[in-house]
C-alpha positions in Angstrom: -47.3 -10.9 -16.5 -47.7 -13.3 -19.5 -47.1 -12.4 -23.1 -45.5 -13.6 -26.3 -41.9 -12.5 -26.9 -41.0 -11.9 -30.5 -37.2 -11.4 -30.7 -34.4 -11.3 -33.2 -30.8 -11.6 -32.1 -27.7 -10.2 -34.0 -24.1 -11.1 -33.0 -21.9 -8.0 -32.9 -18.5 -7.2 -31.5 -17.9 -4.2 -29.2 -16.8 -1.9 -32.1 -19.9 -2.8 -34.1 -22.1 -2.0 -31.1 -20.5 1.4 -30.6 -21.0 2.1 -34.3 -24.6 1.2 -34.2 -25.4 3.2 -31.1 -24.0 6.3 -32.8 -26.2 6.0 -36.0 -27.9 9.3 -36.6 -31.0 7.8 -38.1 -31.4 5.5 -35.2 -31.4 8.4 -32.8 -34.2 10.1 -34.8 -36.4 7.0 -34.3 -35.8 6.8 -30.5 -38.6 7.3 -28.1 -37.8 8.0 -24.5 -34.4 7.8 -22.8 -31.5 5.5 -23.2 -31.0 3.3 -20.2 -27.9 1.3 -19.2 -28.0 -1.3 -16.4 -25.9 -4.1 -15.0 -27.9 -7.3 -15.1 -27.0 -10.6 -13.3 -29.3 -13.5 -14.2 -29.2 -16.9 -12.5 -30.7 -19.8 -14.3 -32.3 -22.6 -12.3 -32.8 -26.2 -13.1 -33.1 -29.6 -11.4 -30.0 -31.9 -11.2 -31.4 -34.0 -14.0 -32.0 -30.9 -16.1 -35.7 -31.4 -16.6 -36.3 -27.8 -17.6 -33.5 -27.4 -20.1 -34.3 -30.8 -21.6 -37.8 -29.4 -22.2 -36.3 -26.2 -23.6 -37.7 -24.1 -20.8 -35.6 -21.4 -19.1 -36.2 -20.2 -15.6 -34.2 -17.3 -14.3 -34.0 -14.8 -11.5 -32.6 -11.5 -12.6 -31.1 -8.9 -10.3 -31.7 -5.3 -11.4 -30.4 -3.2 -8.6 -32.5 -4.1 -5.6 -35.2 -5.6 -7.8 -35.6 -9.4 -8.4 -37.4 -10.4 -11.6 -38.4 -14.0 -12.2 -38.9 -15.1 -15.8 -40.0 -18.3 -17.4 -39.5 -18.8 -21.1 -40.5 -21.5 -23.5 -38.6 -22.6 -26.6 -41.5 -21.2 -28.7 -41.5 -21.2 -32.5 -38.8 -20.2 -34.8 -39.9 -17.7 -37.4 -38.3 -17.2 -40.7 -34.9 -15.4 -40.8 -33.8 -16.0 -37.2 -36.6 -14.5 -35.2 -38.4 -16.4 -32.5 -41.9 -16.2 -31.0 -42.1 -17.8 -27.5 -44.0 -17.7 -24.3 -42.7 -15.5 -21.5 -44.0 -15.1 -17.9 -42.4 -12.4 -15.8 -43.0 -11.5 -12.1 -41.3 -9.4 -9.6 -40.4 -11.5 -6.5 -38.8 -10.8 -3.2 -35.9 -13.3 -3.0 -33.0 -14.7 -5.0 -34.6 -18.1 -5.5 -37.7 -19.0 -7.6 -41.1 -18.2 -6.2 -43.4 -21.2 -6.4 -46.6 -19.2 -6.4 -45.4 -17.1 -9.4 -44.4 -20.4 -11.2 -47.9 -21.8 -10.7 -49.4 -18.6 -12.3 -47.7 -19.5 -15.6 -49.2 -21.7 -18.3 -46.6 -24.3 -17.3 -48.0 -24.9 -13.8 -48.3 -28.6 -14.3 -44.5 -28.8 -14.8 -43.7 -27.0 -11.5 -44.7 -29.7 -9.1 -43.7 -29.6 -5.4 -40.9 -32.1 -6.2 -39.6 -30.1 -9.2 -39.5 -26.8 -7.3 -37.9 -28.4 -4.3 -35.1 -29.8 -6.6 -34.4 -26.4 -8.3 -30.9 -25.1 -7.9 -28.6 -22.6 -9.6 -27.2 -24.0 -12.8 -25.5 -21.2 -14.6 -25.5 -17.4 -14.8 -25.1 -14.4 -17.1 -23.6 -11.0 -16.3 -24.4 -8.4 -18.8 -24.1 -4.6 -19.2 -27.3 -3.8 -21.2 -28.0 -0.5 -22.9 -31.6 -0.2 -24.1 -33.4 2.1 -26.5 -36.9 2.0 -27.7 -37.7 3.1 -31.2 -40.9 3.7 -33.3 -40.5 2.5 -36.9 -43.4 2.7 -39.3 -45.9 2.2 -36.4 -44.0 -0.7 -34.8 -42.5 -0.3 -31.3 -39.2 -2.1 -31.0 -36.9 -2.4 -28.0 -33.2 -2.6 -28.9 -30.9 -4.0 -26.3 -27.1 -3.8 -26.7 -25.6 -6.6 -24.5 -22.0 -7.1 -23.5 -20.9 -9.5 -20.8 -20.4 -13.2 -20.3 -22.0 -16.6 -19.6 -20.7 -18.3 -16.5 -21.3 -22.1 -16.4 -19.2 -23.7 -13.7 -15.6 -22.9 -14.5 -16.4 -22.2 -18.1 -16.9 -18.7 -19.5 -18.2 -17.5 -22.9 -18.5 -13.9 -24.0 -21.8 -12.2 -24.8 -21.8 -9.4 -27.4 -25.1 -9.1 -29.2 -27.9 -6.9 -30.2 -31.4 -8.0 -29.3 -34.4 -6.6 -31.2 -37.7 -7.2 -29.4 -41.0 -6.4 -31.1 -43.3 -4.8 -28.6 -46.1 -4.0 -31.0 -46.6 -3.8 -34.8 -45.8 -5.9 -37.8 -43.2 -8.7 -37.7 -42.0 -7.4 -41.1 -40.8 -4.2 -39.5 -38.6 -6.2 -37.2 -36.7 -7.6 -40.2 -36.6 -4.2 -41.9 -34.9 -2.7 -38.8 -32.4 -5.6 -38.7 -31.6 -5.2 -42.4 -30.9 -1.5 -41.9 -28.7 -2.1 -38.9 -26.9 -4.9 -40.8 -26.3 -2.6 -43.8 -24.7 0.0 -41.5 -22.5 -2.5 -39.6 -22.5 -6.1 -40.9 -23.4 -8.8 -38.3 -24.4 -12.4 -38.1 -27.7 -13.8 -36.8 -27.7 -15.4 -33.3 -29.9 -18.5 -33.5 -29.3 -19.6 -29.9 -30.5 -17.7 -26.8 -28.4 -17.1 -23.7 -30.0 -19.9 -21.7 -29.4 -22.5 -24.4 -25.8 -21.3 -24.8 -25.2 -21.6 -21.1 -26.6 -25.1 -20.7 -24.7 -26.2 -23.7 -21.5 -24.7 -22.2 -22.3 -26.4 -18.9 -22.6 -29.8 -20.5 -19.6 -29.2 -22.7 -21.4 -30.8 -25.6 -20.2 -30.3 -29.1 -22.7 -29.2 -31.7 -24.0 -31.9 -33.9 -25.5 -31.8 -37.4 -29.3 -31.9 -37.3 -31.8 -33.4 -39.7 -35.1 -31.8 -40.6 -37.5 -32.3 -37.7 -40.6 -32.6 -39.8 -43.6 -30.6 -41.0 -45.9 -28.6 -38.8 -48.6 -28.2 -41.4 -52.0 -29.0 -39.9 -55.6 -29.7 -41.0 -57.6 -26.6 -41.7 -54.7 -24.3 -42.2 -54.8 -21.9 -45.1 -52.4 -22.5 -47.9 -50.6 -19.3 -47.0 -50.1 -20.4 -43.4 -49.0 -23.8 -44.5 -46.4 -22.4 -46.8 -45.1 -20.2 -43.9 -44.8 -23.2 -41.7 -42.9 -25.1 -44.4 -40.5 -22.2 -45.1 -39.8 -21.5 -41.4 -39.0 -25.2 -40.9 -36.5 -25.1 -43.8 -34.8 -22.0 -42.5 -34.6 -23.4 -38.9 -33.0 -26.5 -40.3 -30.5 -24.4 -42.2 -29.7 -22.2 -39.1 -29.0 -25.1 -36.8 -26.5 -26.6 -39.2 -24.9 -23.3 -40.1 -23.9 -22.8 -36.5 -22.6 -26.4 -36.3 -20.5 -26.1 -39.5 -18.9 -22.8 -38.4 -18.1 -24.1 -34.9 -17.0 -27.7 -35.7 -16.4 -28.0 -39.5 -18.5 -31.2 -39.5 -18.9 -32.4 -43.0 -22.5 -33.6 -42.4 -23.5 -30.1 -41.5 -22.6 -29.0 -45.1 -24.9 -31.7 -46.4 -27.8 -30.7 -44.1 -27.5 -27.0 -45.0 -27.7 -28.0 -48.7 -30.7 -30.2 -48.0 -32.4 -27.3 -46.1 -31.8 -25.0 -49.1 -33.0 -27.5 -51.6 -36.0 -28.2 -49.6 -36.8 -24.5 -49.4 -36.3 -24.1 -53.1 -38.5 -27.1 -53.7 -41.3 -25.6 -51.5 -41.1 -22.3 -53.5 -41.3 -24.2 -56.7 -44.2 -26.3 -55.4 -46.3 -23.3 -54.6 -45.2 -21.6 -57.8 -47.5 -18.8 -59.0 -49.1 -18.5 -55.6 -46.0 -16.9 -54.2 -44.5 -15.4 -57.4 -43.2 -11.9 -57.7 -40.0 -9.8 -57.9 -39.2 -10.5 -54.2 -39.4 -14.2 -54.7 -37.2 -14.0 -57.8 -34.5 -12.1 -56.0 -34.5 -14.6 -53.1 -34.2 -17.5 -55.6 -31.2 -15.8 -57.1 -29.6 -15.5 -53.6 -30.4 -19.1 -52.8 -28.7 -20.3 -56.0 -25.7 -18.2 -55.1 -25.4 -19.9 -51.7 -25.8 -23.4 -53.1 -23.1 -22.6 -55.6 -20.8 -21.6 -52.7 -21.5 -24.7 -50.7 -21.8 -27.3 -53.5 -18.2 -28.0 -54.2 -17.4 -28.8 -50.6 -20.2 -31.3 -50.4 -19.5 -32.8 -53.8 -15.9 -33.4 -52.9 -16.9 -34.9 -49.6 -19.1 -37.4 -51.5 -16.5 -37.9 -54.2 -13.8 -38.9 -51.6 -16.0 -41.0 -49.3 -18.1 -42.8 -51.9 -15.9 -43.0 -55.0 -12.2 -42.8 -54.0 -12.1 -44.4 -50.5 -13.9 -47.6 -51.4 -11.3 -48.3 -54.1 -8.5 -47.3 -51.7 -9.8 -49.8 -49.2 -9.6 -52.6 -51.8 -6.2 -51.6 -53.3 -4.6 -50.2 -50.1 -1.1 -50.9 -51.2 -1.3 -48.7 -54.3 0.6 -45.4 -53.7 -0.9 -43.9 -56.8 -4.4 -44.1 -55.2 -3.1 -42.5 -52.0 -1.6 -39.7 -54.1 -4.9 -39.2 -56.0 -6.8 -39.2 -52.7 -4.4 -36.6 -51.3 -4.9 -34.3 -54.3 -8.7 -34.3 -53.9 -8.5 -33.9 -50.2 -6.5 -30.6 -50.9 -9.3 -29.5 -53.2 -11.8 -30.3 -50.5 -10.0 -28.1 -48.0 -10.1 -25.2 -50.4 -13.8 -25.7 -51.1 -14.6 -25.7 -47.3 -12.9 -22.3 -47.0 -15.2 -21.0 -49.7 -18.2 -22.4 -47.8 -17.1 -20.8 -44.5 -16.5 -17.5 -46.3 -20.0 -17.6 -47.7 -21.7 -18.2 -44.4 -19.7 -15.4 -42.8 -20.4 -13.0 -45.6 -22.8 -10.1 -45.1 -24.8 -11.3 -48.1 -25.7 -14.5 -46.2 -27.0 -12.6 -43.1 -29.0 -10.3 -45.5 -30.4 -13.3 -47.3 -31.7 -14.8 -44.0 -33.3 -11.5 -43.0 -34.8 -11.0 -46.4 -36.3 -14.5 -46.2 -37.8 -13.7 -42.8 -39.3 -10.4 -44.1 -40.7 -12.2 -47.1 -42.2 -15.1 -45.2 -43.8 -12.9 -42.5 -44.9 -10.0 -44.6 -43.9 -10.3 -48.2 -46.0 -9.0 -51.2 -47.2 -12.5 -51.9 -49.4 -12.3 -48.7 -51.5 -9.5 -50.2 -53.6 -12.2 -52.0 -54.7 -13.5 -48.6 -57.0 -10.5 -48.2 -59.2 -12.1 -50.9 -61.2 -15.0 -49.5 -61.4 -16.6 -52.9 -57.7 -16.7 -53.4 -56.1 -20.2 -53.3 -53.8 -18.9 -50.6 -56.8 -18.3 -48.4 -58.3 -21.8 -48.9 -57.6 -24.8 -46.6 -54.4 -26.5 -47.6 -55.9 -30.0 -48.1 -57.2 -29.8 -51.6 -54.2 -27.8 -52.9 -51.8 -30.3 -51.3 -53.5 -33.3 -53.0 -53.4 -31.5 -56.4 -49.7 -30.6 -56.0 -48.8 -34.1 -55.0 -50.7 -35.6 -57.9 -49.0 -33.3 -60.4 -45.5 -34.3 -59.1 -46.4 -37.9 -59.0 -47.5 -37.9 -62.7 -44.3 -36.3 -63.8 -42.2 -38.9 -61.9 -44.3 -41.9 -63.2 -43.9 -40.7 -66.8 -40.2 -40.0 -66.6 -39.3 -43.3 -64.9 -41.5 -45.6 -67.1 -38.4 -47.4 -68.6 -36.0 -46.8 -65.8 -33.6 -49.7 -66.5 -33.0 -48.5 -70.1 -32.6 -44.8 -69.4 -29.2 -43.1 -70.0 -27.5 -41.6 -66.9 -28.8 -38.1 -67.5 -32.4 -39.2 -67.8 -32.0 -41.5 -64.8 -30.7 -38.5 -62.8 -33.8 -36.5 -63.9 -36.0 -39.3 -62.4 -34.0 -39.0 -59.2 -34.6 -35.2 -59.1 -38.4 -35.7 -59.7 -38.5 -38.4 -57.0 -36.7 -36.1 -54.5 -39.1 -33.2 -55.3 -42.1 -35.5 -54.7 -40.5 -36.8 -51.5 -40.1 -33.2 -50.2 -43.7 -32.3 -51.1 -45.0 -35.4 -49.3 -42.8 -34.5 -46.3 -44.4 -31.1 -46.2 -47.9 -32.4 -46.3 -47.5 -35.7 -44.5 -49.4 -34.6 -41.4 -52.6 -34.3 -43.5 -52.6 -38.0 -44.4 -52.3 -41.5 -42.8 -49.1 -41.7 -40.8 -48.5 -45.3 -41.8 -49.1 -44.8 -45.5 -47.0 -41.6 -45.5 -44.1 -43.2 -43.7 -44.0 -46.2 -46.1 -44.2 -43.9 -49.1 -41.4 -41.6 -47.8 -39.2 -44.6 -47.1 -39.7 -45.9 -50.6 -39.0 -42.6 -52.2 -35.9 -42.1 -50.1 -34.6 -45.5 -51.1 -35.2 -44.8 -54.7 -33.4 -41.4 -54.3 -30.5 -43.0 -52.5 -29.9 -45.8 -55.1 -30.3 -43.5 -58.1 -28.0 -41.1 -56.3 -25.2 -43.7 -56.1 -25.5 -44.3 -59.8 -25.4 -40.5 -60.5 -22.3 -40.1 -58.2 -20.6 -42.8 -60.3 -21.5 -41.1 -63.6 -20.4 -37.7 -62.3 -17.2 -39.2 -60.9 -16.3 -40.8 -64.2 -16.6 -37.4 -65.9 -14.4 -35.8 -63.2 -11.8 -38.5 -63.3 -11.7 -38.7 -67.1 -11.2 -34.9 -67.1 -8.2 -35.4 -64.9 -6.9 -38.1 -67.3 -7.2 -35.6 -70.1 -5.4 -32.9 -68.1 -2.3 -35.1 -68.0 0.1 -33.9 -65.2 1.0 -36.5 -62.6 1.1 -39.9 -64.4 0.2 -41.6 -61.1 -3.1 -39.7 -60.9 -4.0 -40.8 -64.4 -3.4 -44.5 -63.7 -5.3 -44.3 -60.4 -8.2 -42.4 -62.0 -8.5 -45.2 -64.6 -8.5 -47.8 -61.8 -11.3 -46.0 -59.9 -13.4 -45.5 -63.1 -13.1 -49.2 -64.0 -13.9 -50.4 -60.5 -17.1 -48.4 -60.2 -18.2 -49.1 -63.8 -18.2 -52.8 -62.9 -20.7 -52.0 -60.1 -23.3 -50.2 -62.3 -25.3 -53.1 -63.5 -25.9 -54.4 -60.0 -26.7 -50.9 -58.7 -29.3 -50.4 -61.4 -31.0 -53.6 -60.6 -31.1 -52.5 -56.9 -32.7 -49.2 -57.9 -35.5 -51.0 -59.8 -36.8 -52.5 -56.5 -38.0 -49.3 -54.8 -39.3 -48.1 -58.2 -41.4 -51.2 -58.6 -42.7 -50.7 -55.1 -43.6 -47.1 -55.7 -45.5 -47.9 -58.9 -47.7 -50.5 -57.1 -48.2 -48.5 -53.9 -51.4 -46.8 -52.9 -50.7 -43.1 -52.6 -51.1 -41.6 -49.1 -53.2 -38.8 -50.5 -55.7 -41.2 -52.1 -58.6 -41.6 -49.7 -60.1 -44.7 -51.2 
């Protein structure tokens, strides 16, 4: 059997699962009996991991005397943690993959004789699953309460989660159910499926921060569909780095989460009135809250690595600089605790779910029922108009870049970043060579103006510490840092003029002539 699997996973401990199963309102929505089964699933791959590297999972599941073979693709990440992926399921007679059933999938070209001959058990899961099916506002949703473990060689990892699978009906209802469950017993979204967790455990690979993977906007898409693609990509970028930060504490993950949030806010601003409404305003408020919780951690990271540490490297024998560095490092540790608390807060999970509901079925989509609505039109003409508007603002603001005061220079940087994000969103619509060159130039401009802004902000921060008094060593060291960086400003400003001159002379990717 072949179909699309639309699923949303919530991480819940045993006590939360017990609480959810007893919810009176959930029982009233139930259709049919509750079933509880022991499931053992063995995942197969080749020794060189050709399936998992392609993000394809092949398993044989034992359900009593039955053997169910399932092939799943990575699919598409939807907004708010849900996924939409291909799934092919067949009942087979043995404990090893059935070649004929594999050839009946849409991935037949992958399962050559050589690949099938090389398949071997790689890892397994053992789960006690309790399943209920509910009917909510015309949508049929299967809820699976899973508890067990992943077995990967000698390594073990617990499984305790709630899977919501949309069997029929609107995706929006899937998010509404998740929000109701989360309100009753707070949980976190699980962004990684069991197969990916198992192979990661098998490889013993630490999570690494991930950059944005690029836009999936395509020619002929409606403006509404294009915005959905952009927003989903931003949330996917956020989710990958959220998991990395919480499990490793990697500082780059904080940066990437903030980039994802700012890119999403930029997309919402870009589409402006087309997606406006109370739902959008509420989400913007929550996004501002989250950025506020994460900002100090990232700002202190930059302050230490870009402002304090270069001076420490030059004046390594000065104990006052070491003391100043230690003081800000202590601030950084406190800011990271704030960031962790925000990502673990029920408000953060609710924000992701609300974003998913809004992207997949928000009130803004009502306009798409009108064929004349800009949201119903192909994205090409709207994209060009939006890029032109942002380009004009940037060109006007940066006309006399070298003579601008720091605050106005920073405003140019923000406009350049917004234009860069917009071009990244729409880049697949234009010449790859032109788009790549334009994005490189805008990124270089953003980086060089960013260094200048970091220095200006650092001077304010260090001068404030001087005014506070306190440890005299800190005051002397702060003065040294301010003076050292002030001496670099003229050279840095000259460097920033180079990409600005290139941008002014460059043919825009969205110009067809």
